[in-house]
NUGUKOL-471811 format. One line per 3 residues: for each residue x, y, z of N, C-alpha, C. Coordinates in steps of 0.02 Angstrom, whole numbers. Atoms other than C-alpha are relative to their C-alpha. Example, Ala and Ser with C-alpha at 12.3 -4.5 7.8 and 13.67 -1.06 7.14 Angstrom:
<torkes>
45/-59/0/615/-225/390/45/60/0; -42/-59/-3/684/-53/357/-39/55/37
</torkes>
This chain:
<torkes>
3/45/-62/4740/-4982/178/33/-76/-7; -39/64/0/4850/-5133/215/-59/-58/14; 57/57/3/4747/-5307/198/4/-28/73
19/41/-64/4672/-5386/356/24/-63/-3; -32/65/-5/4761/-5540/416/-25/-29/69; 42/40/-62/4687/-5677/542/81/1/50
-52/8/-61/4803/-5701/709/56/-55/-27; -60/55/36/4882/-5866/616/40/33/-56; -33/-34/61/4925/-5761/463/49/40/20
-57/-53/-26/5015/-5626/555/55/-44/34; -48/36/-28/5107/-5762/654/46/-32/-54; -47/32/63/5160/-5844/489/44/51/-29
-43/-52/25/5211/-5683/417/62/11/32; -62/-19/-45/5327/-5640/569/43/-63/5; -46/46/-1/5398/-5812/566/42/-2/-64
-37/-6/66/5438/-5793/380/40/50/0; -59/-53/1/5519/-5637/402/60/-8/35; -52/21/-46/5620/-5704/545/45/-52/-36
-31/48/30/5674/-5845/441/39/16/-64; -32/-23/70/5715/-5757/277/35/75/-4; -20/-66/-5/5756/-5577/331/-29/47/-65
33/-35/54/5635/-5521/194/-60/46/36; 50/-44/-32/5498/-5380/218/-65/-43/6; 67/35/-11/5325/-5419/272/-48/-1/-65
35/2/58/5248/-5380/103/18/-64/-44; -32/55/31/5365/-5510/18/-24/-68/45; 21/58/-33/5324/-5629/158/-74/-24/-11
74/6/12/5132/-5612/136/-8/-31/-77; 9/19/74/5156/-5635/-53/27/-80/-4; -26/64/4/5263/-5792/-29/-48/-56/36
50/45/-36/5136/-5869/100/-66/-14/-25; 77/9/35/4981/-5832/-4/16/-55/-55; -17/38/49/5067/-5924/-144/6/-71/17
-14/67/-28/5093/-6079/-30/-51/-14/49; 46/10/-44/4932/-6075/63/1/9/72; -21/-21/-56/4999/-6000/211/29/-63/41
-32/50/-26/5107/-6144/243/74/27/6; -60/-41/-11/5262/-6062/322/65/-40/-29; -65/27/19/5387/-6202/309/3/-19/-83
-9/16/76/5340/-6243/116/19/60/-22; -17/-68/25/5347/-6053/81/80/14/13; -63/-13/-15/5509/-6033/166/49/-44/-41
-46/49/28/5590/-6192/95/5/23/-79; 7/-17/70/5541/-6128/-84/46/61/-6; -45/-73/4/5610/-5955/-50/77/-20/-5
-68/16/-1/5779/-6029/0/20/-41/-60; -20/49/49/5771/-6167/-137/21/45/-78; -13/-36/69/5764/-6019/-285/43/62/27
-52/-49/-21/5908/-5918/-190/-27/61/28; 24/-50/-35/5819/-5807/-78/-51/46/-39; 48/-28/36/5677/-5765/-197/28/35/-60
-20/-26/68/5788/-5709/-340/-3/-30/-49; 13/40/62/5732/-5763/-504/48/24/-58; -52/-34/62/5885/-5682/-596/36/-64/-28
-27/46/45/5964/-5781/-730/86/1/9; -71/11/-12/6152/-5833/-686/42/-27/-59; -35/25/52/6273/-5859/-821/57/-61/26
-42/58/-22/6343/-6041/-810/79/17/-17; -70/-15/21/6499/-5975/-902/40/35/55; -23/-35/-51/6526/-5854/-761/22/-45/59
-6/44/-54/6509/-5989/-626/59/-54/-16; -69/44/13/6635/-6111/-727/59/44/18; -58/-35/-10/6758/-5969/-719/21/-2/74
-10/-8/-82/6731/-5957/-527/22/-75/28; -25/69/-19/6755/-6151/-514/71/-15/-21; -75/8/22/6914/-6138/-613/48/25/37
-43/-39/-46/6988/-6018/-497/23/-53/60; -12/34/-56/6992/-6154/-360/34/-72/-16; -31/62/18/7055/-6301/-455/76/-4/16
-68/14/-5/7217/-6378/-412/45/-40/-51; -32/37/41/7259/-6502/-533/-33/12/-75; 50/-12/64/7198/-6430/-695/12/-53/-57
-19/43/64/7290/-6556/-816/-31/-66/22; 29/69/-25/7227/-6721/-714/-63/8/12; 72/7/-36/7064/-6663/-631/-30/65/-27
35/-66/24/6998/-6519/-740/-72/25/33; 68/-15/-26/6823/-6542/-661/-4/-22/63; 8/12/-76/6862/-6558/-483/42/52/39
-48/-43/-55/6922/-6446/-329/3/-49/48; -26/55/-47/7002/-6553/-203/2/51/70; 3/-36/-72/7036/-6497/-10/32/59/2
-30/-72/-21/7155/-6357/-30/-40/53/-40; 39/-39/35/7046/-6278/-161/-69/30/40; 63/-9/-44/6890/-6302/-53/23/49/51
-12/-45/-63/6983/-6221/98/7/65/-19; -4/-77/27/7024/-6061/-15/-74/13/-8; 65/-15/5/6847/-6058/-59/-43/21/67
27/-4/-55/6781/-6068/102/28/65/39; -25/-59/-26/6906/-5931/162/-25/66/-26; 25/-53/36/6843/-5821/33/-69/20/14
66/-16/-21/6661/-5833/90/-4/12/72; -8/-16/-71/6725/-5806/268/-39/-55/41; 29/52/-34/6670/-5978/331/63/-48/19
-48/41/-30/6778/-6085/448/-23/-78/-25; 31/71/5/6793/-6270/401/-24/-41/62; 19/31/-67/6762/-6308/582/-62/26/18
73/-30/-8/6588/-6213/570/-48/-37/-27; 51/22/42/6421/-6276/527/-12/34/-69; 10/-36/62/6423/-6149/395/43/-43/-57
-26/32/60/6544/-6270/290/-43/-60/-9; 54/52/12/6405/-6403/305/-48/22/-41; 43/-24/53/6285/-6285/230/26/19/-72
-26/-14/72/6403/-6234/94/-3/-70/-38; -6/57/42/6438/-6422/46/-67/-22/-14; 61/22/26/6256/-6463/38/-29/39/-60
24/-56/60/6217/-6303/-65/35/-21/-60; -28/11/63/6342/-6349/-192/9/-77/-18; 1/71/3/6312/-6543/-175/65/-23/-2
-65/31/-3/6484/-6593/-129/0/-65/13; 9/67/-5/6503/-6773/-155/38/-28/62; -39/35/-54/6632/-6800/-14/33/59/31
-36/-61/-51/6730/-6703/129/55/41/-55; -52/-37/26/6828/-6560/43/3/-16/-82; 10/17/80/6779/-6607/-141/-55/40/-29
60/-29/38/6680/-6514/-264/19/-9/-74; 7/22/67/6627/-6564/-441/-28/58/-40; 27/-66/45/6596/-6438/-587/-73/-1/-11
74/9/12/6428/-6504/-637/-41/16/58; 33/-21/-72/6360/-6495/-454/2/61/24; 1/-71/-23/6432/-6332/-417/-26/40/-39
26/-47/40/6387/-6245/-565/-79/6/-6; 65/16/8/6216/-6317/-588/-37/15/66; 23/-20/-68/6186/-6284/-398/-16/68/10
3/-61/3/6219/-6113/-404/-22/44/-46; 41/-29/67/6140/-6071/-569/-78/-7/28; 58/14/-25/5980/-6144/-491/-21/48/56
1/-40/-54/5997/-6037/-330/1/67/-21; -14/-69/24/6029/-5881/-429/59/33/37; -64/-24/-30/6206/-5866/-353/54/17/-56
-57/-5/53/6329/-5779/-472/62/17/11; -75/-27/-7/6479/-5731/-377/12/-21/71; -27/11/-85/6574/-5755/-202/-42/37/48
41/-32/-47/6474/-5618/-119/-65/-31/13; 71/35/-12/6305/-5690/-151/1/-77/36; -20/67/-27/6375/-5861/-106/11/12/67
-12/-22/-68/6441/-5786/59/-61/13/44; 56/-24/-22/6279/-5702/90/-50/-62/9; 52/55/2/6170/-5860/58/17/-38/65
-26/46/-52/6279/-5968/175/-17/28/70; 6/-31/-75/6273/-5839/320/-79/5/12; 74/-3/-4/6080/-5818/290/-25/-64/22
25/61/-29/6052/-6001/305/22/-26/70; -29/13/-62/6168/-6015/454/-47/31/55; 37/-39/-51/6077/-5883/549/-77/-31/-1
67/22/-1/5910/-5979/503/-6/-74/24; 11/57/-20/5954/-6148/549/-42/-31/52; 37/31/-62/5867/-6164/714/-81/19/-9
65/-24/11/5699/-6086/649/-42/-59/-22; 30/52/33/5569/-6205/623/-33/-2/-63; 19/-11/66/5516/-6136/457/64/-21/-41
-66/7/39/5696/-6180/402/8/-76/9; -9/69/-20/5679/-6366/463/10/-39/-70; -18/54/62/5656/-6456/286/62/21/-31
-83/-21/30/5826/-6358/228/48/-34/54; -48/27/-44/5909/-6406/391/-7/-90/-6; -4/70/7/5862/-6592/363/35/-14/-64
-38/22/56/5934/-6589/191/72/11/17; -74/-13/-17/6096/-6517/262/27/-68/44; -22/57/-43/6093/-6647/398/13/-70/-36
-5/69/39/6064/-6799/278/57/1/-45; -58/-6/38/6201/-6731/170/73/-4/32; -59/6/-34/6323/-6723/298/27/-75/14
-18/63/-9/6323/-6907/316/44/-22/-56; -33/19/63/6391/-6922/147/75/32/4; -63/-31/-27/6532/-6803/203/36/-30/45
-39/31/-57/6578/-6894/349/21/-70/-14; -17/56/14/6595/-7057/272/73/-9/-33; -59/16/40/6774/-7122/226/-8/-24/-70
14/25/72/6794/-7161/45/2/-82/1; 13/69/3/6725/-7332/4/-29/-32/58; 36/38/-61/6640/-7357/171/-76/26/-5
71/-6/-6/6451/-7366/209/-21/36/66; 16/-24/-64/6458/-7311/380/54/58/18; -40/-62/-18/6538/-7155/473/34/-43/68
-35/9/-79/6662/-7184/617/-31/34/47; 35/-27/-60/6586/-7154/789/28/68/16; -30/-69/-28/6717/-7008/833/-14/49/-57
26/-54/55/6670/-6928/656/-66/16/6; 73/-24/-9/6490/-6938/689/-16/39/57; 14/-45/-57/6501/-6869/853/15/73/-7
-28/-75/10/6595/-6718/796/-56/34/-42; 51/-25/41/6470/-6688/667/-74/17/41; 62/-14/-38/6325/-6708/786/10/64/48
-20/-55/-41/6414/-6575/896/-12/59/-48; 22/-62/48/6398/-6452/745/-75/0/-11; 75/-6/19/6224/-6489/698/-46/-6/54
47/4/-44/6151/-6513/866/5/57/63; -11/-56/-53/6212/-6351/954/-9/74/-38; 13/-69/28/6183/-6162/925/74/12/-49
62/-25/28/6170/-6088/798/-45/-46/-34; 46/48/34/6092/-6250/733/-50/-19/46; 47/26/-40/5959/-6353/810/25/-32/66
-22/14/-62/5995/-6365/993/-32/-55/38; 31/67/-23/5968/-6551/1058/11/6/77; 5/11/-73/5942/-6512/1239/-76/37/20
70/-39/-14/5778/-6465/1337/12/14/74; 4/-31/-71/5739/-6401/1517/34/-44/44; -34/43/-50/5793/-6554/1612/55/-54/-30
-34/56/42/5892/-6666/1483/38/30/-49; -54/-15/48/6052/-6622/1400/6/-63/-53; 9/44/40/6009/-6743/1262/71/-16/-35
-66/10/44/6162/-6720/1147/50/-29/40; -51/21/-51/6286/-6736/1301/-11/-69/6; 9/74/-20/6207/-6900/1358/0/-52/-67
-4/43/56/6189/-6965/1180/68/-20/-11; -59/20/15/6361/-6960/1144/37/-30/59; -27/40/-60/6411/-7014/1327/-8/-73/-8
22/53/10/6308/-7165/1298/32/-37/-70; -29/28/68/6385/-7207/1113/75/-18/21; -77/0/-17/6568/-7179/1181/8/-59/57
-9/54/-59/6540/-7295/1343/-31/-71/-22; 36/59/9/6409/-7424/1277/-8/-22/-71; 11/10/74/6402/-7418/1085/56/-22/-41
-75/9/26/6575/-7407/1015/1/-28/-69; -3/35/61/6528/-7455/840/-2/61/-53; 16/-44/53/6508/-7359/673/-72/27/-6
65/-25/1/6354/-7261/621/-18/-6/-75; 26/1/64/6251/-7313/473/-45/43/-18; 33/-57/20/6140/-7209/375/-65/-9/34
68/3/-38/5984/-7278/454/-1/28/77; -15/-30/-71/6053/-7236/629/13/72/-4; -1/-73/0/6108/-7068/571/-63/46/-13
59/-33/5/5943/-7021/497/-49/-4/56; 42/7/-55/5838/-7090/637/19/44/62; -12/-40/-46/5939/-6993/756/-25/62/6
31/-67/8/5875/-6828/694/-79/-10/18; 71/17/-15/5693/-6900/700/-7/0/71; 3/3/-77/5721/-6956/881/15/66/46
-22/-66/-31/5802/-6780/925/-59/36/0; 58/-48/3/5647/-6688/859/-53/-26/43; 46/23/-42/5537/-6800/957/4/6/68
-25/-8/-68/5633/-6782/1115/-11/70/13; 9/-71/-7/5621/-6594/1104/-75/16/4; 83/-10/-12/5432/-6599/1085/-19/-42/57
34/33/-53/5406/-6733/1220/70/-30/46; -54/16/-50/5549/-6738/1354/-12/-57/44; 19/54/-44/5457/-6868/1448/14/-76/-30
-8/72/50/5481/-7007/1300/-53/-33/6; 58/40/11/5303/-7048/1301/-15/-22/-69; 11/32/68/5316/-7065/1111/26/-63/1
-47/58/10/5439/-7209/1133/-43/-54/29; 30/60/-27/5369/-7394/1158/49/-48/-27; -42/63/22/5455/-7565/1138/-16/-23/-73
28/29/73/5348/-7601/982/27/51/-57; -16/-51/60/5412/-7445/891/57/-15/-48; -47/26/46/5530/-7472/745/56/45/0
-55/-31/-9/5669/-7378/817/67/-39/-11; -55/48/-5/5848/-7439/784/24/-29/77; -11/8/-64/5907/-7538/922/49/42/47
-47/-47/-51/6033/-7424/989/-35/49/20; 42/-55/-34/5907/-7290/1017/-45/-27/55; 38/27/-38/5800/-7416/1101/40/-10/75
-56/9/-57/5962/-7449/1212/12/71/32; -9/-75/-27/5985/-7259/1240/-53/21/38; 52/-20/-49/5806/-7232/1304/12/-39/64
-8/36/-62/5836/-7375/1433/59/26/39; -51/-32/-32/5995/-7293/1472/-21/60/40; 26/-63/-27/5915/-7129/1503/-43/-12/63
44/14/-57/5780/-7208/1607/31/-25/69; -21/46/-50/5882/-7322/1721/77/51/21; -59/-36/-5/6057/-7229/1717/0/71/23
7/-65/-19/6010/-7051/1716/-57/25/43; 68/-16/-28/5834/-7042/1777/-20/-46/52; 22/46/-48/5836/-7186/1895/-64/-23/10
68/23/1/5670/-7249/1841/-56/51/-10; 52/-54/7/5576/-7086/1837/2/36/-66; 6/-37/75/5530/-6992/1676/26/72/20
-31/-69/-10/5577/-6809/1650/-37/44/48; 40/-31/-44/5436/-6735/1741/8/-26/76; -14/14/-62/5461/-6835/1894/64/26/26
-60/-10/-16/5638/-6805/1903/6/85/15; 9/-73/-20/5597/-6612/1904/-20/10/57; 41/-16/-57/5471/-6620/2032/35/-12/61
-32/33/-57/5590/-6719/2155/63/38/1; -74/-36/-7/5749/-6610/2122/6/47/49
</torkes>
């Protein structure tokens, strides 16, 4: 007889299955080992390569890395843009798709289109990824899970790593046009959709920045944009925000822009009632 689960445990099992595509027996095992914390269990599941505890030969991964090098004599431990594009093609990921960001975080790419041997080999070995097929499957699995609440910790890692990719060499901030392009990838399907019933948050955020802000995006602003996005998805009326909160000034200005320019002094609920 299968074990009896509480309603909450059944919901956790279902959420884990949806996030990882594993079966219910394995889902229950992972959840029990993490005190039925779905986010913690799913995050660890992905961290060890989909639950695979297999040993991967670093020699094999070094040979895989070597296949994509361009300047073997001068840069034996680097893969640059041409090689990275070839690798993305082999794992069936468009460089213009969010899958490219997933891949870049997975192999700890230090900058856009650049891979380093140590990070590439160590990352794939730790995740139990021995070859191109497993790498492709892992990226696709993560892509399909981006919007799930159980995947949020890994999504945050991908989001934060993207800031490193978006910066021009030697710069501490990201150009606004570059930041907006990455936000479009990270805040639309199949990723976390930054929109709610009455508010197209992403559309208004980009519109505001292009019309009113027109500056580069530093790391604090980048990180806090995700925090703000999560809060607006949970509370469209912005009741969480106050003038005394420690938000970056640009977010305070955006809230004012929403209230005055977009809602005419009404909150989201009022706007919906009078529409």
